[in-house]
Each structure stands twice: as C-alpha cells, then as structure tokens.
PDB file of N, CA, C and O in Angstrom:
ATOM      1  N   MET A   1       0.807  -1.200   0.000  1.00  0.00           N
ATOM      2  CA  MET A   1       0.000   0.000   0.000  1.00  0.00           C
ATOM      3  C   MET A   1       0.849   1.263   0.000  1.00  0.00           C
ATOM      4  O   MET A   1       0.521   2.224  -0.697  1.00  0.00           O
ATOM      5  N   ALA A   2       1.936   1.280   0.770  1.00  0.00           N
ATOM      6  CA  ALA A   2       2.748   2.481   0.866  1.00  0.00           C
ATOM      7  C   ALA A   2       3.496   2.757  -0.426  1.00  0.00           C
ATOM      8  O   ALA A   2       3.971   3.875  -0.624  1.00  0.00           O
ATOM      9  N   LYS A   3       3.614   1.783  -1.305  1.00  0.00           N
ATOM     10  CA  LYS A   3       4.344   1.965  -2.553  1.00  0.00           C
ATOM     11  C   LYS A   3       3.470   2.528  -3.666  1.00  0.00           C
ATOM     12  O   LYS A   3       3.967   2.730  -4.774  1.00  0.00           O
ATOM     13  N   ASP A   4       2.199   2.788  -3.420  1.00  0.00           N
ATOM     14  CA  ASP A   4       1.296   3.364  -4.413  1.00  0.00           C
ATOM     15  C   ASP A   4       1.426   4.882  -4.424  1.00  0.00           C
ATOM     16  O   ASP A   4       0.499   5.592  -4.033  1.00  0.00           O
ATOM     17  N   VAL A   5       2.580   5.378  -4.873  1.00  0.00           N
ATOM     18  CA  VAL A   5       2.778   6.823  -4.934  1.00  0.00           C
ATOM     19  C   VAL A   5       3.153   7.221  -6.351  1.00  0.00           C
ATOM     20  O   VAL A   5       3.739   6.441  -7.100  1.00  0.00           O
ATOM     21  N   ILE A   6       2.804   8.445  -6.700  1.00  0.00           N
ATOM     22  CA  ILE A   6       3.167   9.036  -7.983  1.00  0.00           C
ATOM     23  C   ILE A   6       4.185  10.125  -7.677  1.00  0.00           C
ATOM     24  O   ILE A   6       3.903  11.030  -6.891  1.00  0.00           O
ATOM     25  N   GLU A   7       5.366  10.049  -8.287  1.00  0.00           N
ATOM     26  CA  GLU A   7       6.399  11.057  -8.065  1.00  0.00           C
ATOM     27  C   GLU A   7       6.457  12.005  -9.257  1.00  0.00           C
ATOM     28  O   GLU A   7       6.569  11.570 -10.403  1.00  0.00           O
ATOM     29  N   LEU A   8       6.381  13.304  -8.977  1.00  0.00           N
ATOM     30  CA  LEU A   8       6.394  14.337 -10.006  1.00  0.00           C
ATOM     31  C   LEU A   8       7.367  15.445  -9.613  1.00  0.00           C
ATOM     32  O   LEU A   8       7.746  15.568  -8.448  1.00  0.00           O
ATOM     33  N   VAL A   9       7.762  16.241 -10.586  1.00  0.00           N
ATOM     34  CA  VAL A   9       8.637  17.391 -10.346  1.00  0.00           C
ATOM     35  C   VAL A   9       7.812  18.657 -10.531  1.00  0.00           C
ATOM     36  O   VAL A   9       7.010  18.756 -11.460  1.00  0.00           O
ATOM     37  N   GLY A  10       8.013  19.625  -9.639  1.00  0.00           N
ATOM     38  CA  GLY A  10       7.262  20.864  -9.734  1.00  0.00           C
ATOM     39  C   GLY A  10       8.043  22.052  -9.210  1.00  0.00           C
ATOM     40  O   GLY A  10       9.171  21.919  -8.735  1.00  0.00           O
ATOM     41  N   VAL A  11       7.419  23.219  -9.307  1.00  0.00           N
ATOM     42  CA  VAL A  11       8.000  24.469  -8.820  1.00  0.00           C
ATOM     43  C   VAL A  11       7.049  25.059  -7.792  1.00  0.00           C
ATOM     44  O   VAL A  11       5.841  25.126  -8.021  1.00  0.00           O
ATOM     45  N   VAL A  12       7.594  25.485  -6.660  1.00  0.00           N
ATOM     46  CA  VAL A  12       6.783  26.098  -5.612  1.00  0.00           C
ATOM     47  C   VAL A  12       6.348  27.479  -6.088  1.00  0.00           C
ATOM     48  O   VAL A  12       7.180  28.321  -6.426  1.00  0.00           O
ATOM     49  N   GLU A  13       5.037  27.701  -6.111  1.00  0.00           N
ATOM     50  CA  GLU A  13       4.498  28.995  -6.540  1.00  0.00           C
ATOM     51  C   GLU A  13       4.232  29.921  -5.369  1.00  0.00           C
ATOM     52  O   GLU A  13       4.491  31.122  -5.445  1.00  0.00           O
ATOM     53  N   GLU A  14       3.710  29.354  -4.275  1.00  0.00           N
ATOM     54  CA  GLU A  14       3.269  30.180  -3.158  1.00  0.00           C
ATOM     55  C   GLU A  14       3.466  29.411  -1.860  1.00  0.00           C
ATOM     56  O   GLU A  14       3.344  28.186  -1.824  1.00  0.00           O
ATOM     57  N   SER A  15       3.770  30.142  -0.801  1.00  0.00           N
ATOM     58  CA  SER A  15       3.974  29.549   0.513  1.00  0.00           C
ATOM     59  C   SER A  15       2.835  29.978   1.437  1.00  0.00           C
ATOM     60  O   SER A  15       2.461  31.150   1.475  1.00  0.00           O
ATOM     61  N   PHE A  16       2.289  29.017   2.180  1.00  0.00           N
ATOM     62  CA  PHE A  16       1.219  29.271   3.136  1.00  0.00           C
ATOM     63  C   PHE A  16       1.704  28.912   4.535  1.00  0.00           C
ATOM     64  O   PHE A  16       2.743  28.266   4.668  1.00  0.00           O
ATOM     65  N   PRO A  17       0.987  29.309   5.582  1.00  0.00           N
ATOM     66  CA  PRO A  17       1.394  28.930   6.937  1.00  0.00           C
ATOM     67  C   PRO A  17       1.354  27.412   7.146  1.00  0.00           C
ATOM     68  O   PRO A  17       0.704  26.675   6.404  1.00  0.00           O
ATOM     69  N   ASN A  18       2.069  26.980   8.177  1.00  0.00           N
ATOM     70  CA  ASN A  18       2.071  25.579   8.612  1.00  0.00           C
ATOM     71  C   ASN A  18       2.681  24.657   7.554  1.00  0.00           C
ATOM     72  O   ASN A  18       2.162  23.569   7.305  1.00  0.00           O
ATOM     73  N   THR A  19       3.772  25.086   6.938  1.00  0.00           N
ATOM     74  CA  THR A  19       4.528  24.328   5.929  1.00  0.00           C
ATOM     75  C   THR A  19       3.637  23.759   4.831  1.00  0.00           C
ATOM     76  O   THR A  19       3.726  22.579   4.491  1.00  0.00           O
ATOM     77  N   THR A  20       2.786  24.607   4.288  1.00  0.00           N
ATOM     78  CA  THR A  20       1.922  24.233   3.174  1.00  0.00           C
ATOM     79  C   THR A  20       2.300  25.101   1.974  1.00  0.00           C
ATOM     80  O   THR A  20       2.574  26.293   2.118  1.00  0.00           O
ATOM     81  N   PHE A  21       2.312  24.486   0.789  1.00  0.00           N
ATOM     82  CA  PHE A  21       2.778  25.176  -0.408  1.00  0.00           C
ATOM     83  C   PHE A  21       1.862  24.870  -1.585  1.00  0.00           C
ATOM     84  O   PHE A  21       1.253  23.803  -1.654  1.00  0.00           O
ATOM     85  N   ASN A  22       1.776  25.824  -2.511  1.00  0.00           N
ATOM     86  CA  ASN A  22       1.096  25.611  -3.779  1.00  0.00           C
ATOM     87  C   ASN A  22       2.182  25.305  -4.805  1.00  0.00           C
ATOM     88  O   ASN A  22       3.067  26.129  -5.033  1.00  0.00           O
ATOM     89  N   VAL A  23       2.122  24.116  -5.432  1.00  0.00           N
ATOM     90  CA  VAL A  23       3.170  23.659  -6.339  1.00  0.00           C
ATOM     91  C   VAL A  23       2.586  23.471  -7.735  1.00  0.00           C
ATOM     92  O   VAL A  23       1.546  22.835  -7.901  1.00  0.00           O
ATOM     93  N   LYS A  24       3.266  24.032  -8.740  1.00  0.00           N
ATOM     94  CA  LYS A  24       2.882  23.845 -10.146  1.00  0.00           C
ATOM     95  C   LYS A  24       3.727  22.709 -10.712  1.00  0.00           C
ATOM     96  O   LYS A  24       4.956  22.754 -10.642  1.00  0.00           O
ATOM     97  N   ILE A  25       3.081  21.699 -11.268  1.00  0.00           N
ATOM     98  CA  ILE A  25       3.763  20.504 -11.756  1.00  0.00           C
ATOM     99  C   ILE A  25       4.427  20.791 -13.103  1.00  0.00           C
ATOM    100  O   ILE A  25       3.822  21.401 -13.985  1.00  0.00           O
ATOM    101  N   LEU A  26       5.691  20.341 -13.257  1.00  0.00           N
ATOM    102  CA  LEU A  26       6.434  20.487 -14.505  1.00  0.00           C
ATOM    103  C   LEU A  26       6.506  19.182 -15.286  1.00  0.00           C
ATOM    104  O   LEU A  26       6.751  19.199 -16.492  1.00  0.00           O
ATOM    105  N   SER A  27       6.295  18.054 -14.617  1.00  0.00           N
ATOM    106  CA  SER A  27       6.409  16.748 -15.270  1.00  0.00           C
ATOM    107  C   SER A  27       5.380  16.615 -16.378  1.00  0.00           C
ATOM    108  O   SER A  27       4.276  17.146 -16.262  1.00  0.00           O
ATOM    109  N   PRO A  28       5.728  15.904 -17.466  1.00  0.00           N
ATOM    110  CA  PRO A  28       4.801  15.786 -18.596  1.00  0.00           C
ATOM    111  C   PRO A  28       3.529  15.009 -18.274  1.00  0.00           C
ATOM    112  O   PRO A  28       2.548  15.124 -19.009  1.00  0.00           O
ATOM    113  N   GLN A  29       3.513  14.222 -17.199  1.00  0.00           N
ATOM    114  CA  GLN A  29       2.315  13.453 -16.859  1.00  0.00           C
ATOM    115  C   GLN A  29       1.156  14.360 -16.458  1.00  0.00           C
ATOM    116  O   GLN A  29       0.000  14.043 -16.741  1.00  0.00           O
ATOM    117  N   ALA A  30       1.447  15.478 -15.808  1.00  0.00           N
ATOM    118  CA  ALA A  30       0.388  16.380 -15.338  1.00  0.00           C
ATOM    119  C   ALA A  30       0.841  17.823 -15.487  1.00  0.00           C
ATOM    120  O   ALA A  30       0.824  18.582 -14.518  1.00  0.00           O
ATOM    121  N   LYS A  31       1.239  18.202 -16.672  1.00  0.00           N
ATOM    122  CA  LYS A  31       1.819  19.522 -16.916  1.00  0.00           C
ATOM    123  C   LYS A  31       0.823  20.633 -16.591  1.00  0.00           C
ATOM    124  O   LYS A  31      -0.358  20.543 -16.929  1.00  0.00           O
ATOM    125  N   ASP A  32       1.317  21.684 -15.929  1.00  0.00           N
ATOM    126  CA  ASP A  32       0.560  22.887 -15.555  1.00  0.00           C
ATOM    127  C   ASP A  32      -0.579  22.608 -14.583  1.00  0.00           C
ATOM    128  O   ASP A  32      -1.527  23.389 -14.509  1.00  0.00           O
ATOM    129  N   HIS A  33      -0.504  21.520 -13.846  1.00  0.00           N
ATOM    130  CA  HIS A  33      -1.498  21.198 -12.831  1.00  0.00           C
ATOM    131  C   HIS A  33      -0.973  21.724 -11.497  1.00  0.00           C
ATOM    132  O   HIS A  33       0.182  21.462 -11.159  1.00  0.00           O
ATOM    133  N   SER A  34      -1.773  22.450 -10.738  1.00  0.00           N
ATOM    134  CA  SER A  34      -1.347  22.971  -9.439  1.00  0.00           C
ATOM    135  C   SER A  34      -1.954  22.145  -8.325  1.00  0.00           C
ATOM    136  O   SER A  34      -3.137  21.807  -8.361  1.00  0.00           O
ATOM    137  N   ILE A  35      -1.131  21.821  -7.328  1.00  0.00           N
ATOM    138  CA  ILE A  35      -1.610  21.032  -6.195  1.00  0.00           C
ATOM    139  C   ILE A  35      -1.157  21.682  -4.892  1.00  0.00           C
ATOM    140  O   ILE A  35      -0.208  22.465  -4.870  1.00  0.00           O
ATOM    141  N   LEU A  36      -1.845  21.346  -3.819  1.00  0.00           N
ATOM    142  CA  LEU A  36      -1.519  21.819  -2.486  1.00  0.00           C
ATOM    143  C   LEU A  36      -0.639  20.769  -1.819  1.00  0.00           C
ATOM    144  O   LEU A  36      -1.027  19.605  -1.727  1.00  0.00           O
ATOM    145  N   CYS A  37       0.541  21.168  -1.353  1.00  0.00           N
ATOM    146  CA  CYS A  37       1.501  20.210  -0.799  1.00  0.00           C
ATOM    147  C   CYS A  37       1.914  20.608   0.612  1.00  0.00           C
ATOM    148  O   CYS A  37       1.946  21.788   0.963  1.00  0.00           O
ATOM    149  N   THR A  38       2.227  19.597   1.408  1.00  0.00           N
ATOM    150  CA  THR A  38       2.822  19.800   2.719  1.00  0.00           C
ATOM    151  C   THR A  38       4.243  19.270   2.692  1.00  0.00           C
ATOM    152  O   THR A  38       4.633  18.571   1.757  1.00  0.00           O
ATOM    153  N   LEU A  39       5.005  19.595   3.698  1.00  0.00           N
ATOM    154  CA  LEU A  39       6.394  19.175   3.792  1.00  0.00           C
ATOM    155  C   LEU A  39       6.466  17.793   4.428  1.00  0.00           C
ATOM    156  O   LEU A  39       5.776  17.529   5.413  1.00  0.00           O
ATOM    157  N   ALA A  40       7.290  16.911   3.879  1.00  0.00           N
ATOM    158  CA  ALA A  40       7.459  15.568   4.427  1.00  0.00           C
ATOM    159  C   ALA A  40       8.125  15.649   5.801  1.00  0.00           C
ATOM    160  O   ALA A  40       8.852  16.597   6.095  1.00  0.00           O
ATOM    161  N   GLY A  41       7.870  14.659   6.621  1.00  0.00           N
ATOM    162  CA  GLY A  41       8.393  14.639   7.988  1.00  0.00           C
ATOM    163  C   GLY A  41       9.903  14.675   8.053  1.00  0.00           C
ATOM    164  O   GLY A  41      10.463  15.346   8.921  1.00  0.00           O
ATOM    165  N   ARG A  42      10.576  13.972   7.160  1.00  0.00           N
ATOM    166  CA  ARG A  42      12.041  13.953   7.157  1.00  0.00           C
ATOM    167  C   ARG A  42      12.601  15.339   6.845  1.00  0.00           C
ATOM    168  O   ARG A  42      13.646  15.723   7.369  1.00  0.00           O
ATOM    169  N   MET A  43      11.902  16.088   5.989  1.00  0.00           N
ATOM    170  CA  MET A  43      12.362  17.442   5.669  1.00  0.00           C
ATOM    171  C   MET A  43      12.098  18.393   6.835  1.00  0.00           C
ATOM    172  O   MET A  43      12.853  19.343   7.042  1.00  0.00           O
ATOM    173  N   ARG A  44      11.040  18.147   7.592  1.00  0.00           N
ATOM    174  CA  ARG A  44      10.777  18.949   8.788  1.00  0.00           C
ATOM    175  C   ARG A  44      11.850  18.709   9.846  1.00  0.00           C
ATOM    176  O   ARG A  44      12.331  19.650  10.478  1.00  0.00           O
ATOM    177  N   VAL A  45      12.222  17.437  10.035  1.00  0.00           N
ATOM    178  CA  VAL A  45      13.225  17.081  11.040  1.00  0.00           C
ATOM    179  C   VAL A  45      14.563  17.733  10.721  1.00  0.00           C
ATOM    180  O   VAL A  45      15.238  18.238  11.618  1.00  0.00           O
ATOM    181  N   HIS A  46      14.953  17.726   9.442  1.00  0.00           N
ATOM    182  CA  HIS A  46      16.234  18.298   9.035  1.00  0.00           C
ATOM    183  C   HIS A  46      16.142  19.785   8.712  1.00  0.00           C
ATOM    184  O   HIS A  46      17.126  20.387   8.284  1.00  0.00           O
ATOM    185  N   ARG A  47      14.978  20.377   8.911  1.00  0.00           N
ATOM    186  CA  ARG A  47      14.728  21.811   8.742  1.00  0.00           C
ATOM    187  C   ARG A  47      15.155  22.324   7.369  1.00  0.00           C
ATOM    188  O   ARG A  47      15.870  23.321   7.263  1.00  0.00           O
ATOM    189  N   VAL A  48      14.715  21.643   6.334  1.00  0.00           N
ATOM    190  CA  VAL A  48      14.985  22.068   4.962  1.00  0.00           C
ATOM    191  C   VAL A  48      14.051  23.227   4.634  1.00  0.00           C
ATOM    192  O   VAL A  48      12.835  23.112   4.783  1.00  0.00           O
ATOM    193  N   ARG A  49      14.620  24.337   4.190  1.00  0.00           N
ATOM    194  CA  ARG A  49      13.828  25.530   3.878  1.00  0.00           C
ATOM    195  C   ARG A  49      13.330  25.465   2.441  1.00  0.00           C
ATOM    196  O   ARG A  49      14.081  25.126   1.526  1.00  0.00           O
ATOM    197  N   ILE A  50      12.065  25.791   2.253  1.00  0.00           N
ATOM    198  CA  ILE A  50      11.456  25.826   0.925  1.00  0.00           C
ATOM    199  C   ILE A  50      10.958  27.249   0.686  1.00  0.00           C
ATOM    200  O   ILE A  50      10.253  27.821   1.517  1.00  0.00           O
ATOM    201  N   LEU A  51      11.335  27.811  -0.462  1.00  0.00           N
ATOM    202  CA  LEU A  51      10.916  29.157  -0.833  1.00  0.00           C
ATOM    203  C   LEU A  51      10.201  29.118  -2.180  1.00  0.00           C
ATOM    204  O   LEU A  51      10.423  28.194  -2.962  1.00  0.00           O
ATOM    205  N   PRO A  52       9.350  30.100  -2.466  1.00  0.00           N
ATOM    206  CA  PRO A  52       8.742  30.158  -3.798  1.00  0.00           C
ATOM    207  C   PRO A  52       9.821  30.237  -4.874  1.00  0.00           C
ATOM    208  O   PRO A  52      10.782  30.997  -4.755  1.00  0.00           O
ATOM    209  N   GLY A  53       9.645  29.439  -5.924  1.00  0.00           N
ATOM    210  CA  GLY A  53      10.626  29.361  -6.997  1.00  0.00           C
ATOM    211  C   GLY A  53      11.512  28.130  -6.912  1.00  0.00           C
ATOM    212  O   GLY A  53      12.206  27.811  -7.878  1.00  0.00           O
ATOM    213  N   ASP A  54      11.509  27.428  -5.782  1.00  0.00           N
ATOM    214  CA  ASP A  54      12.315  26.214  -5.636  1.00  0.00           C
ATOM    215  C   ASP A  54      11.710  25.073  -6.438  1.00  0.00           C
ATOM    216  O   ASP A  54      10.489  24.933  -6.509  1.00  0.00           O
ATOM    217  N   ARG A  55      12.573  24.253  -7.046  1.00  0.00           N
ATOM    218  CA  ARG A  55      12.124  23.049  -7.747  1.00  0.00           C
ATOM    219  C   ARG A  55      12.127  21.899  -6.749  1.00  0.00           C
ATOM    220  O   ARG A  55      13.111  21.694  -6.037  1.00  0.00           O
ATOM    221  N   VAL A  56      11.035  21.151  -6.694  1.00  0.00           N
ATOM    222  CA  VAL A  56      10.869  20.107  -5.688  1.00  0.00           C
ATOM    223  C   VAL A  56      10.348  18.821  -6.319  1.00  0.00           C
ATOM    224  O   VAL A  56       9.770  18.832  -7.406  1.00  0.00           O
ATOM    225  N   LYS A  57      10.564  17.712  -5.614  1.00  0.00           N
ATOM    226  CA  LYS A  57       9.971  16.431  -5.992  1.00  0.00           C
ATOM    227  C   LYS A  57       8.752  16.222  -5.099  1.00  0.00           C
ATOM    228  O   LYS A  57       8.840  16.345  -3.877  1.00  0.00           O
ATOM    229  N   VAL A  58       7.622  15.908  -5.713  1.00  0.00           N
ATOM    230  CA  VAL A  58       6.355  15.769  -5.002  1.00  0.00           C
ATOM    231  C   VAL A  58       5.876  14.331  -5.105  1.00  0.00           C
ATOM    232  O   VAL A  58       5.917  13.736  -6.182  1.00  0.00           O
ATOM    233  N   GLU A  59       5.423  13.771  -3.992  1.00  0.00           N
ATOM    234  CA  GLU A  59       4.786  12.457  -3.985  1.00  0.00           C
ATOM    235  C   GLU A  59       3.288  12.659  -3.831  1.00  0.00           C
ATOM    236  O   GLU A  59       2.834  13.440  -2.994  1.00  0.00           O
ATOM    237  N   MET A  60       2.522  11.939  -4.658  1.00  0.00           N
ATOM    238  CA  MET A  60       1.062  12.013  -4.586  1.00  0.00           C
ATOM    239  C   MET A  60       0.495  10.610  -4.485  1.00  0.00           C
ATOM    240  O   MET A  60       1.093   9.654  -4.979  1.00  0.00           O
ATOM    241  N   THR A  61      -0.641  10.487  -3.853  1.00  0.00           N
ATOM    242  CA  THR A  61      -1.356   9.224  -3.831  1.00  0.00           C
ATOM    243  C   THR A  61      -2.335   9.206  -5.003  1.00  0.00           C
ATOM    244  O   THR A  61      -2.867  10.255  -5.365  1.00  0.00           O
ATOM    245  N   PRO A  62      -2.584   8.053  -5.600  1.00  0.00           N
ATOM    246  CA  PRO A  62      -3.537   8.018  -6.719  1.00  0.00           C
ATOM    247  C   PRO A  62      -4.985   8.250  -6.292  1.00  0.00           C
ATOM    248  O   PRO A  62      -5.862   8.401  -7.143  1.00  0.00           O
ATOM    249  N   TYR A  63      -5.245   8.281  -4.990  1.00  0.00           N
ATOM    250  CA  TYR A  63      -6.613   8.435  -4.506  1.00  0.00           C
ATOM    251  C   TYR A  63      -7.030   9.895  -4.369  1.00  0.00           C
ATOM    252  O   TYR A  63      -8.220  10.202  -4.446  1.00  0.00           O
ATOM    253  N   ASP A  64      -6.068  10.807  -4.165  1.00  0.00           N
ATOM    254  CA  ASP A  64      -6.372  12.233  -4.049  1.00  0.00           C
ATOM    255  C   ASP A  64      -5.352  13.000  -4.882  1.00  0.00           C
ATOM    256  O   ASP A  64      -4.214  13.188  -4.452  1.00  0.00           O
ATOM    257  N   LEU A  65      -5.750  13.440  -6.064  1.00  0.00           N
ATOM    258  CA  LEU A  65      -4.832  14.084  -6.992  1.00  0.00           C
ATOM    259  C   LEU A  65      -4.747  15.593  -6.801  1.00  0.00           C
ATOM    260  O   LEU A  65      -4.156  16.281  -7.634  1.00  0.00           O
ATOM    261  N   GLU A  66      -5.320  16.120  -5.731  1.00  0.00           N
ATOM    262  CA  GLU A  66      -5.264  17.552  -5.450  1.00  0.00           C
ATOM    263  C   GLU A  66      -4.275  17.890  -4.339  1.00  0.00           C
ATOM    264  O   GLU A  66      -3.994  19.066  -4.109  1.00  0.00           O
ATOM    265  N   LYS A  67      -3.738  16.877  -3.642  1.00  0.00           N
ATOM    266  CA  LYS A  67      -2.813  17.103  -2.534  1.00  0.00           C
ATOM    267  C   LYS A  67      -1.568  16.263  -2.727  1.00  0.00           C
ATOM    268  O   LYS A  67      -1.600  15.218  -3.378  1.00  0.00           O
ATOM    269  N   GLY A  68      -0.466  16.732  -2.152  1.00  0.00           N
ATOM    270  CA  GLY A  68       0.789  16.006  -2.285  1.00  0.00           C
ATOM    271  C   GLY A  68       1.708  16.274  -1.114  1.00  0.00           C
ATOM    272  O   GLY A  68       1.375  17.019  -0.192  1.00  0.00           O
ATOM    273  N   ARG A  69       2.891  15.641  -1.171  1.00  0.00           N
ATOM    274  CA  ARG A  69       3.894  15.756  -0.125  1.00  0.00           C
ATOM    275  C   ARG A  69       5.232  16.090  -0.777  1.00  0.00           C
ATOM    276  O   ARG A  69       5.676  15.373  -1.673  1.00  0.00           O
ATOM    277  N   ILE A  70       5.876  17.162  -0.343  1.00  0.00           N
ATOM    278  CA  ILE A  70       7.192  17.537  -0.865  1.00  0.00           C
ATOM    279  C   ILE A  70       8.226  16.676  -0.158  1.00  0.00           C
ATOM    280  O   ILE A  70       8.360  16.730   1.064  1.00  0.00           O
ATOM    281  N   CYS A  71       8.967  15.869  -0.943  1.00  0.00           N
ATOM    282  CA  CYS A  71       9.928  14.952  -0.332  1.00  0.00           C
ATOM    283  C   CYS A  71      11.374  15.285  -0.680  1.00  0.00           C
ATOM    284  O   CYS A  71      12.282  14.680  -0.110  1.00  0.00           O
ATOM    285  N   TYR A  72      11.628  16.230  -1.599  1.00  0.00           N
ATOM    286  CA  TYR A  72      13.000  16.578  -1.961  1.00  0.00           C
ATOM    287  C   TYR A  72      13.019  17.965  -2.589  1.00  0.00           C
ATOM    288  O   TYR A  72      12.132  18.316  -3.368  1.00  0.00           O
ATOM    289  N   ARG A  73      14.044  18.755  -2.244  1.00  0.00           N
ATOM    290  CA  ARG A  73      14.253  20.066  -2.868  1.00  0.00           C
ATOM    291  C   ARG A  73      15.538  19.994  -3.675  1.00  0.00           C
ATOM    292  O   ARG A  73      16.603  19.687  -3.140  1.00  0.00           O
ATOM    293  N   TYR A  74      15.429  20.281  -4.973  1.00  0.00           N
ATOM    294  CA  TYR A  74      16.598  20.261  -5.851  1.00  0.00           C
ATOM    295  C   TYR A  74      17.414  21.533  -5.649  1.00  0.00           C
ATOM    296  O   TYR A  74      16.864  22.594  -5.355  1.00  0.00           O
ATOM    297  N   ARG A  75      18.733  21.416  -5.810  1.00  0.00           N
ATOM    298  CA  ARG A  75      19.594  22.594  -5.772  1.00  0.00           C
ATOM    299  C   ARG A  75      19.314  23.448  -7.005  1.00  0.00           C
ATOM    300  O   ARG A  75      18.810  22.945  -8.010  1.00  0.00           O
ATOM    301  N   SER A  76      19.636  24.726  -6.930  1.00  0.00           N
ATOM    302  CA  SER A  76      19.322  25.632  -8.037  1.00  0.00           C
ATOM    303  C   SER A  76      20.160  25.342  -9.277  1.00  0.00           C
ATOM    304  O   SER A  76      19.724  25.636 -10.390  1.00  0.00           O
ATOM    305  N   ASP A  77      21.361  24.768  -9.109  1.00  0.00           N
ATOM    306  CA  ASP A  77      22.226  24.480 -10.253  1.00  0.00           C
ATOM    307  C   ASP A  77      22.083  23.050 -10.762  1.00  0.00           C
ATOM    308  O   ASP A  77      22.818  22.640 -11.661  1.00  0.00           O
ATOM    309  N   GLN A  78      21.155  22.294 -10.206  1.00  0.00           N
ATOM    310  CA  GLN A  78      20.994  20.883 -10.541  1.00  0.00           C
ATOM    311  C   GLN A  78      20.087  20.707 -11.760  1.00  0.00           C
ATOM    312  O   GLN A  78      19.001  21.285 -11.818  1.00  0.00           O
ATOM    313  N   GLN A  79      20.535  19.909 -12.731  1.00  0.00           N
ATOM    314  CA  GLN A  79      19.724  19.578 -13.900  1.00  0.00           C
ATOM    315  C   GLN A  79      18.809  18.411 -13.535  1.00  0.00           C
ATOM    316  O   GLN A  79      19.222  17.498 -12.821  1.00  0.00           O
ATOM    317  N   ILE A  80      17.561  18.437 -14.026  1.00  0.00           N
ATOM    318  CA  ILE A  80      16.567  17.428 -13.652  1.00  0.00           C
ATOM    319  C   ILE A  80      16.005  16.782 -14.902  1.00  0.00           C
ATOM    320  O   ILE A  80      15.715  17.460 -15.888  1.00  0.00           O
ATOM    321  N   ASP A  81      15.853  15.457 -14.857  1.00  0.00           N
ATOM    322  CA  ASP A  81      15.126  14.740 -15.896  1.00  0.00           C
ATOM    323  C   ASP A  81      13.656  14.752 -15.485  1.00  0.00           C
ATOM    324  O   ASP A  81      13.290  14.119 -14.495  1.00  0.00           O
ATOM    325  N   LEU A  82      12.811  15.458 -16.228  1.00  0.00           N
ATOM    326  CA  LEU A  82      11.407  15.612 -15.843  1.00  0.00           C
ATOM    327  C   LEU A  82      10.626  14.315 -15.952  1.00  0.00           C
ATOM    328  O   LEU A  82       9.606  14.160 -15.281  1.00  0.00           O
ATOM    329  N   GLU A  83      11.071  13.383 -16.773  1.00  0.00           N
ATOM    330  CA  GLU A  83      10.369  12.099 -16.920  1.00  0.00           C
ATOM    331  C   GLU A  83      10.473  11.276 -15.638  1.00  0.00           C
ATOM    332  O   GLU A  83       9.474  10.754 -15.143  1.00  0.00           O
ATOM    333  N   THR A  84      11.702  11.164 -15.102  1.00  0.00           N
ATOM    334  CA  THR A  84      11.927  10.297 -13.946  1.00  0.00           C
ATOM    335  C   THR A  84      12.054  11.063 -12.644  1.00  0.00           C
ATOM    336  O   THR A  84      11.880  10.483 -11.572  1.00  0.00           O
ATOM    337  N   GLY A  85      12.353  12.356 -12.712  1.00  0.00           N
ATOM    338  CA  GLY A  85      12.553  13.134 -11.505  1.00  0.00           C
ATOM    339  C   GLY A  85      13.948  13.001 -10.933  1.00  0.00           C
ATOM    340  O   GLY A  85      14.227  13.530  -9.857  1.00  0.00           O
ATOM    341  N   GLU A  86      14.833  12.301 -11.635  1.00  0.00           N
ATOM    342  CA  GLU A  86      16.195  12.101 -11.154  1.00  0.00           C
ATOM    343  C   GLU A  86      17.065  13.299 -11.527  1.00  0.00           C
ATOM    344  O   GLU A  86      16.870  13.932 -12.565  1.00  0.00           O
ATOM    345  N   ALA A  87      18.025  13.594 -10.657  1.00  0.00           N
ATOM    346  CA  ALA A  87      18.979  14.664 -10.933  1.00  0.00           C
ATOM    347  C   ALA A  87      20.031  14.141 -11.895  1.00  0.00           C
ATOM    348  O   ALA A  87      20.568  13.049 -11.708  1.00  0.00           O
ATOM    349  N   LEU A  88      20.320  14.923 -12.923  1.00  0.00           N
ATOM    350  CA  LEU A  88      21.335  14.542 -13.899  1.00  0.00           C
ATOM    351  C   LEU A  88      22.695  15.021 -13.420  1.00  0.00           C
ATOM    352  O   LEU A  88      22.830  16.129 -12.902  1.00  0.00           O
ATOM    353  N   ARG A  89      23.692  14.179 -13.597  1.00  0.00           N
ATOM    354  CA  ARG A  89      25.052  14.555 -13.208  1.00  0.00           C
ATOM    355  C   ARG A  89      25.702  15.332 -14.342  1.00  0.00           C
ATOM    356  O   ARG A  89      25.566  14.961 -15.508  1.00  0.00           O
ATOM    357  N   PRO A  90      26.403  16.402 -14.010  1.00  0.00           N
ATOM    358  CA  PRO A  90      27.096  17.143 -15.072  1.00  0.00           C
ATOM    359  C   PRO A  90      28.236  16.299 -15.631  1.00  0.00           C
ATOM    360  O   PRO A  90      28.793  15.473 -14.907  1.00  0.00           O
ATOM    361  N   PRO A  91      28.595  16.485 -16.893  1.00  0.00           N
ATOM    362  CA  PRO A  91      29.687  15.694 -17.467  1.00  0.00           C
ATOM    363  C   PRO A  91      30.997  16.014 -16.761  1.00  0.00           C
ATOM    364  O   PRO A  91      31.304  17.176 -16.498  1.00  0.00           O
ATOM    365  N   THR A  92      31.766  14.972 -16.457  1.00  0.00           N
ATOM    366  CA  THR A  92      33.046  15.170 -15.783  1.00  0.00           C
ATOM    367  C   THR A  92      34.080  15.634 -16.789  1.00  0.00           C
ATOM    368  O   THR A  92      34.086  15.192 -17.937  1.00  0.00           O
ATOM    369  N   GLN A  93      34.935  16.509 -16.362  1.00  0.00           N
ATOM    370  CA  GLN A  93      35.969  17.027 -17.250  1.00  0.00           C
ATOM    371  C   GLN A  93      37.227  16.200 -17.079  1.00  0.00           C
ATOM    372  O   GLN A  93      37.702  16.008 -15.959  1.00  0.00           O
ATOM    373  N   ALA A  94      37.774  15.706 -18.194  1.00  0.00           N
ATOM    374  CA  ALA A  94      38.944  14.837 -18.130  1.00  0.00           C
ATOM    375  C   ALA A  94      40.222  15.612 -18.308  1.00  0.00           C
ATOM    376  O   ALA A  94      41.306  15.029 -18.281  1.00  0.00           O
TER     377      ALA A  94
END
C-alpha cells in the first residue's frame, strides 16, 4: 500500500502557513497542474527551507490528486530529468 505513490517534479508557486505550499507541476504526466503540498516529515526534522521558486519532488497518492507531499528540494544548479525526476550529473571534465 505504501508503494502506491506518484512522483512528479514541480516548482513552488506560493507559501502558506504551517509548511503548506502551492506547487505547479512540470512533469509531462500532469503539466501545468497545481496542487496543495505539505512538507514531508524527514524534511521537517532536518529543517529544509522551501521558498517560492524552488524546484521540488512531489509524492502524490492516486486516490487524491489535489494534494501532495514535498519529499525533496533540488539545488538551483541541478539539472533534472522531468520524466523520472532524477537529478542529472554534469559531465566530468577529463
């Protein structure tokens, strides 16, 4: 049951009280769809700061497609594969 999650990449549009955010989805599965997200517990424990404009990985349940959970914040210089949500490594210089 816990493995029934949909992982998407999005951009934080707006910040609300109580670690709630409005996130616009960038992934091709649900492009331009906005959802209401909360911060995952592990990110709360490690006090990861989320600001509007940050690119994040969102987990959603297939039962409620209007809410999600932010589980990862990408660095600003990190390249992202929108299909898989994985961070791309820059080419190493030889």
